[in-house]
SEFIKOL-11988 format. One record per residue (C-alpha): residue number from 1; residue in three letters; z, y, x. Coordinates in pm, whole numbers, plus 32768, in hexadecimal, padded with zeros to 4 digits. Layout:
REM SEFIKOL-11988
   seq   type     pz     py     px
   NUM    Ala      Z      Y      X
...
***
This chain:
REM SEFIKOL-11988
   seq   type     pz     py     px
     1    Unk   52AB   74BA   1E12
     2    Unk   5345   744E   1F68
     3    Unk   54AE   74A5   1EF8
     4    Unk   556C   7530   1DEB
     5    Unk   5604   7690   1D90
     6    Unk   571D   76F8   1D37
     7    Unk   5720   786D   1CDF
     8    Unk   5871   7953   1D7D
     9    Unk   583C   7A3A   1C59
    10    Unk   5780   7A8B   1B48
    11    Unk   55FE   7A10   1B7B
    12    Unk   5531   7B3F   1B1F
    13    Unk   53A1   7B7F   1AAD
    14    Unk   534D   7CF4   1B3B
    15    Unk   51D0   7C9B   1ACB
    16    Unk   51A3   7C36   1935
    17    Unk   50EE   7CE7   181E
    18    Unk   5138   7D16   16DB
    19    Unk   505F   7D95   1595
    20    Unk   50DD   7EBC   14C8
    21    Unk   50AB   7E95   13A1
    22    Unk   50B4   800D   12DD
    23    Unk   4FE4   8080   13EF
    24    Unk   4EC8   7F68   13D0
    25    Unk   4EA0   8042   125F
    26    Unk   4DFF   812C   1311
    27    Unk   4D38   8072   1400
    28    Unk   4C93   7FD9   12BB
    29    Unk   4B86   811C   1284
    30    Unk   4B7D   818A   13C2
    31    Unk   4B94   80A5   14F0
    32    Unk   4B23   7F8B   143E
    33    Unk   49D9   8025   13D4
    34    Unk   4996   80F3   1517
    35    Unk   49BC   7F5F   15B0
    36    Unk   4AE6   7FE6   16B3
    37    Unk   4BD8   7EE0   166D
    38    Unk   4BDE   7D86   1741
    39    Unk   4AFE   7CA1   1699
    40    Unk   4A0E   7DBB   176A
    41    Unk   492C   7D48   1870
    42    Unk   48BB   7BFF   18D4
    43    Unk   4777   7B01   18A1
    44    Unk   4794   7A82   16FF
    45    Unk   4861   7959   1786
    46    Unk   4979   7A2B   185E
    47    Unk   4961   7B2E   1721
    48    Unk   49BE   79C4   1603
    49    Unk   4AA4   795B   16FC
    50    Unk   4B72   7A91   16E1
    51    Unk   4B58   7AA3   1579
    52    Unk   4BF2   7958   1542
    53    Unk   4CE8   7976   1648
    54    Unk   4D62   7AB2   15C4
    55    Unk   4D68   79D6   1471
    56    Unk   4E66   78D7   152B
    57    Unk   4F42   79B8   15C4
    58    Unk   4F74   7A7D   148D
    59    Unk   50B9   7A01   1431
    60    Unk   5140   7A26   159A
    61    Unk   50D7   7B99   159E
    62    Unk   515D   7BD2   1461
    63    Unk   5292   7B14   1419
    64    Unk   53C2   7B36   14C4
    65    Unk   5461   79DA   1462
    66    Unk   5339   790C   1502
    67    Unk   534A   79CB   1639
    68    Unk   54C1   7999   1694
    69    Unk   5489   781C   1651
    70    Unk   536B   7827   1732
    71    Unk   540F   78CC   183F
    72    Unk   5501   77F3   181A
    73    Unk   5413   76E0   1863
    74    Unk   53DC   7794   19AC
    75    Unk   551F   77E9   1A29
    76    Unk   54AA   7954   19F6
    77    Unk   5609   7A19   1999
    78    Unk   55A5   7B71   196C
    79    Unk   5453   7BD9   1941
    80    Unk   5400   7D6F   1994
    81    Unk   52DE   7D85   186C
    82    Unk   51A9   7E56   1866
    83    Unk   50EC   7EC3   17AA
    84    Unk   4FB5   7E02   176C
    85    Unk   4E7D   7EEF   1836
    86    Unk   4DA8   7F1E   172F
    87    Unk   4ED0   7FDF   168A
    88    Unk   4EBA   80F4   17C1
    89    Unk   4E12   81CD   16E8
    90    Unk   4D96   8280   17FF
    91    Unk   4C2C   82BD   171F
    92    Unk   4CE7   8372   1608
    93    Unk   4CF5   84E7   1613
    94    Unk   4E69   859E   16B4
    95    Unk   4F19   858C   1569
    96    Unk   4E9B   8459   1500
    97    Unk   4F00   839E   1632
    98    Unk   5066   8460   1624
    99    Unk   50BB   83F6   14D9
   100    Unk   5056   828D   150F
   101    Unk   512A   8271   1638
   102    Unk   5248   8305   157C
   103    Unk   521F   81F8   1482
   104    Unk   51F5   80CC   158E
   105    Unk   52E6   813D   161C
   106    Unk   53EC   8188   152C
   107    Unk   539A   8030   1468
   108    Unk   53B3   7F45   15BE
   109    Unk   5500   7FF2   15E5
   110    Unk   557D   7F8F   1477
   111    Unk   54F5   7E3C   1473
   112    Unk   5517   7DAC   15B3
   113    Unk   56BA   7E1E   1587
   114    Unk   56CA   7D0F   146A
   115    Unk   56E9   7C32   1599
   116    Unk   57E4   7C99   167B
   117    Unk   57B6   7C5E   17E9
   118    Unk   566E   7B9E   17A9
   119    Unk   5581   7CDD   17EB
   120    Unk   5548   7E13   18AB
   121    Unk   5465   7EED   17EA
   122    Unk   5358   7FA1   18DD
   123    Unk   5307   80CB   184B
   124    Unk   518B   8150   1858
   125    Unk   514C   82D9   185E
   126    Unk   4FBE   8391   181A
   127    Unk   4F45   83BE   197E
   128    Unk   4E31   84A1   18F0
   129    Unk   4EFC   85C9   18AF
   130    Unk   4FCE   8625   1A1A
   131    Unk   50E5   86FD   1903
   132    Unk   50BE   85D9   17F0
   133    Unk   50D9   84A8   18E9
   134    Unk   5255   858B   19B0
   135    Unk   52C5   85A3   1863
   136    Unk   52A4   8462   17DE
   137    Unk   5349   83EC   1955
   138    Unk   5498   84B1   191C
   139    Unk   54B9   843D   17A3
   140    Unk   5494   82F6   17D0
   141    Unk   5584   82EA   1905
   142    Unk   5697   83E7   1895
   143    Unk   5679   8396   16E9
   144    Unk   55EB   823F   16EC
   145    Unk   56B5   81B5   182D
   146    Unk   5534   810E   18FC
   147    Unk   554F   809E   1A1D
   148    Unk   5417   808D   1A72
   149    Unk   5276   80D8   19D5
   150    Unk   515E   8024   1A2D
   151    Unk   4FD1   80F3   1A6E
   152    Unk   4ED8   8063   1AC2
   153    Unk   4DE3   80BB   1BE4
   154    Unk   4D44   81B0   1B81
   155    Unk   4CF0   827E   1A39
   156    Unk   4BB1   8271   1986
   157    Unk   4B1F   8280   1B30
   158    Unk   4C05   838C   1B7E
   159    Unk   4D09   833A   1C99
   160    Unk   4E64   82E6   1C8B
   161    Unk   4E81   83D8   1DCC
   162    Unk   4DA1   84E4   1D21
   163    Unk   4E6E   8658   1DA1
   164    Unk   4E89   8691   1C1A
   165    Unk   4F5E   859E   1C20
   166    Unk   5069   85E7   1D0E
   167    Unk   515A   8673   1C23
   168    Unk   517E   8518   1B94
   169    Unk   51E1   844B   1CE7
   170    Unk   52CF   854B   1D35
   171    Unk   536D   8516   1BE5
   172    Unk   537A   83AE   1C05
   173    Unk   53E4   83BA   1D7A
   174    Unk   54EF   84E3   1CF8
   175    Unk   5547   83F9   1BB5
   176    Unk   557B   82D4   1C92
   177    Unk   5494   81DD   1BC4
   178    Unk   53D5   808D   1C01
   179    Unk   528B   80B7   1C14
   180    Unk   518A   7F7F   1BC6
   181    Unk   5057   7F5B   1C36
   182    Unk   4F28   7EEB   1B2F
   183    Unk   4DD0   7EA2   1B46
   184    Unk   4D26   7ECA   19FB
   185    Unk   4BBA   7E4B   1A41
   186    Unk   4AC7   7EA0   1B3B
   187    Unk   4A0B   7FFC   1B9B
   188    Unk   48CA   7F89   1C10
   189    Unk   48A6   7E5A   1AD0
   190    Unk   4737   7E4A   1AF0
   191    Unk   4746   7D88   1C14
   192    Unk   486F   7CAE   1B8B
   193    Unk   4809   7C33   1A65
   194    Unk   47C2   7ACD   1AAA
   195    Unk   48CB   79A5   1AE7
   196    Unk   49E1   7A74   1A62
   197    Unk   49CA   7B46   1BCB
   198    Unk   4A56   7C69   1B2E
   199    Unk   4B82   7BC9   1B26
   200    Unk   4BB6   7ADA   1C07
   201    Unk   4B11   7BDD   1D28
   202    Unk   4B07   7CF9   1C59
   203    Unk   4C78   7D39   1C0C
   204    Unk   4CF8   7D1C   1DAD
   205    Unk   4C08   7DD5   1E0D
   206    Unk   4C49   7F01   1D1A
   207    Unk   4DD5   7EC9   1DAB
   208    Unk   4D50   7ECF   1EE7
   209    Unk   4CA3   8013   1EAF
   210    Unk   4D9D   80D7   1DF4
   211    Unk   4ECD   8081   1F0B
   212    Unk   4DD8   80F5   201C
   213    Unk   4DA4   8210   1F5C
   214    Unk   4EF2   826E   1F4E
   215    Unk   4F10   8251   20DB
   216    Unk   4E09   8317   215A
   217    Unk   4E14   842A   204A
   218    Unk   4F78   8474   20B9
   219    Unk   500F   841D   1F72
   220    Unk   5139   8305   2016
   221    Unk   5169   8430   2158
   222    Unk   51CC   84F2   2071
   223    Unk   52BC   8434   1F91
   224    Unk   532F   832C   208A
   225    Unk   542C   82D6   1F95
   226    Unk   534F   8229   1E78
   227    Unk   538E   80FF   1E1E
   228    Unk   5218   8059   1DCE
   229    Unk   51EF   7F06   1DA5
   230    Unk   5069   7E82   1D57
   231    Unk   5043   7D62   1CBE
   232    Unk   4F3A   7C50   1D20
   233    Unk   4FC7   7C02   1E85
   234    Unk   4F77   7DB9   1EC8
   235    Unk   4DE6   7D3E   1EAB
   236    Unk   4D3D   7CCA   1FE2
   237    Unk   4DFB   7DF4   20BF
   238    Unk   4EE4   7D4B   2151
   239    Unk   4E35   7C29   21DB
   240    Unk   4D49   7D08   2273
   241    Unk   4E0D   7E3F   22C1
   242    Unk   4DE4   7E38   2432
   243    Unk   4C77   7EC9   241A
   244    Unk   4D57   800E   237F
   245    Unk   4DE7   8040   24C7
   246    Unk   4CD7   8021   25AA
   247    Unk   4BF7   80E9   24E0
   248    Unk   4D19   81DC   24F6
   249    Unk   4D1C   81A3   266B
   250    Unk   4BC2   81D0   26CB
   251    Unk   4B4D   82ED   25C5
   252    Unk   4BE4   842E   2569
   253    Unk   4B0F   843F   2417
   254    Unk   4C5E   833E   23A3
   255    Unk   4D5E   83D6   243E
   256    Unk   4D18   84FC   235A
   257    Unk   4E2E   8567   22AC
   258    Unk   4EDE   8414   232E
   259    Unk   4FF5   8472   245E
   260    Unk   5047   8319   24A8
   261    Unk   4FB6   819B   247A
   262    Unk   4F4F   8135   230D
   263    Unk   4FFE   7FF2   2342
   264    Unk   515C   80C3   2372
   265    Unk   50EA   8128   2200
   266    Unk   50BB   800A   2164
   267    Unk   51DB   7F43   21ED
   268    Unk   52AB   8048   20BD
   269    Unk   51F0   7F95   1FD8
   270    Unk   522E   7E88   1F11
   271    Unk   5185   7D39   1E87
   272    Unk   519D   7C3C   1D9B
   273    Unk   5171   7AA5   1DD6
   274    Unk   5026   7A89   1D29
   275    Unk   4F6A   79F3   1E32
   276    Unk   4F45   78B7   1DE4
   277    Unk   4FA7   7805   1F39
   278    Unk   50DC   77C2   1FBF
   279    Unk   501E   781B   2138
   280    Unk   5001   796C   206F
   281    Unk   50FD   79C5   200A
   282    Unk   51B9   793E   217B
   283    Unk   5093   7A3B   222B
   284    Unk   5147   7B42   2124
   285    Unk   52A7   7ADD   2159
   286    Unk   5265   7AF5   22DD
   287    Unk   518E   7C3B   230B
   288    Unk   5247   7D1E   21D8
   289    Unk   53BF   7C6F   21CB
   290    Unk   5442   7BD3   20CE
   291    Unk   54D8   7CE4   2070
   292    Unk   5374   7D66   2060
   293    Unk   5345   7C50   1F39
   294    Unk   5396   7C05   1DCC
   295    Unk   533B   7B1A   1CF0
   296    Unk   5205   7B30   1BCD
   297    Unk   5174   7A7A   1AEA
   298    Unk   5051   7B42   1A36
   299    Unk   5103   7A76   18DA
   300    Unk   5056   7A3D   17FC
   301    Unk   4EFE   7A30   188C
   302    Unk   4E10   78DC   18EA
   303    Unk   4DFC   7991   1A48
   304    Unk   4F62   79AB   1A38
   305    Unk   50B2   78D6   1B28
   306    Unk   514A   7803   19FC
   307    Unk   520A   773A   1B36
   308    Unk   5287   7851   1BFF
   309    Unk   53BE   77B6   1CAA
   310    Unk   52DA   7696   1D02
   311    Unk   51F6   7780   1DBA
   312    Unk   533B   77F2   1E6A
   313    Unk   53CE   768D   1ECE
   314    Unk   5289   764C   1F54
   315    Unk   528B   773E   205E
   316    Unk   5328   764B   2166
   317    Unk   5353   779F   221A
   318    Unk   5444   7841   216B
   319    Unk   558A   77E9   21BA
   320    Unk   56B9   7821   204E
   321    Unk   56F0   7981   208C
   322    Unk   55A9   79F3   20C5
   323    Unk   5557   7947   1F69
   324    Unk   56A1   79BD   1EC0
   325    Unk   5609   7B48   1F10
   326    Unk   5482   7AD3   1EAC
   327    Unk   54DB   7A26   1D4A
   328    Unk   55C9   7B64   1CEF
   329    Unk   56A7   7BFA   1E07
   330    Unk   55AC   7CE0   1E2F
   331    Unk   554C   7D57   1CD3
   332    Unk   56D9   7D94   1C74
   333    Unk   56FC   7E54   1D88
   334    Unk   55A6   7F26   1D74
   335    Unk   5612   7F5A   1C05
   336    Unk   5793   7FB7   1C55
   337    Unk   57FF   7E79   1B9B
   338    Unk   5987   7DFF   1BC3
***
């Protein structure tokens, strides 16, 4: 660490996970038997490592007092805590998906309320059914007081930019909710089976693809006030965005439905700090602005950042004001916190 960081305001982690115990009951007979949870794809050694990790982090997933202790050690004041990705339940029928989303959202609000000021529960919605997703959005925002949601990068292979989800995005924009987009596995697992590629490469690729679809399918053009955070530093797209603009200038099929250069839409997104390298963090800030980067840890997974303030402190290209924005100021602004 090159310099110590002292926050001017609360440090807010926008990217962390928790399991919903009541929802897990519905997984035992359905998702587990269908092989759809995230022990998931990969070589035998990858599945074994995943199994050991899930056993090791179970107290962190289940018990908020354990989590608070870790937050204090990490220097995190507030977690915007979202459900574990294997509990999105997109594989389920619409009725079960809506039921589990409601159970999860209510449980998150109730359990985190016992730790005032430490948690912001993020909601989940059944994206496999547009009407049910919109109804749950309204409920979690107006009745439960949630300020954000987390969604996956696809719905069992269907893009989150699908035309049928237009009412969903319109409602998100109207309600002013923050949307955290988080990858859940990869859609080409047969090529990512070895070396934990499904995680170390696949997650970033899925974030890249989902973001590109939101741009090129016109979601961001139609809904310019959306507040979308793409985790894992936004995937690969922010680091190679010039290719998008070149294609847009060179080919009419790239320009179809995209009236402005693609990077003008990309700059509307927000990215978290899960990039591991100070130089990459400095690049995100210098290219997209300190006001578009938020601290994230991917807690409590092994591919997370256990010391997020050390990364900020080692990014020597950032001044104190920029670090303050990234550490919590941006999240506070987007979430409407005092």
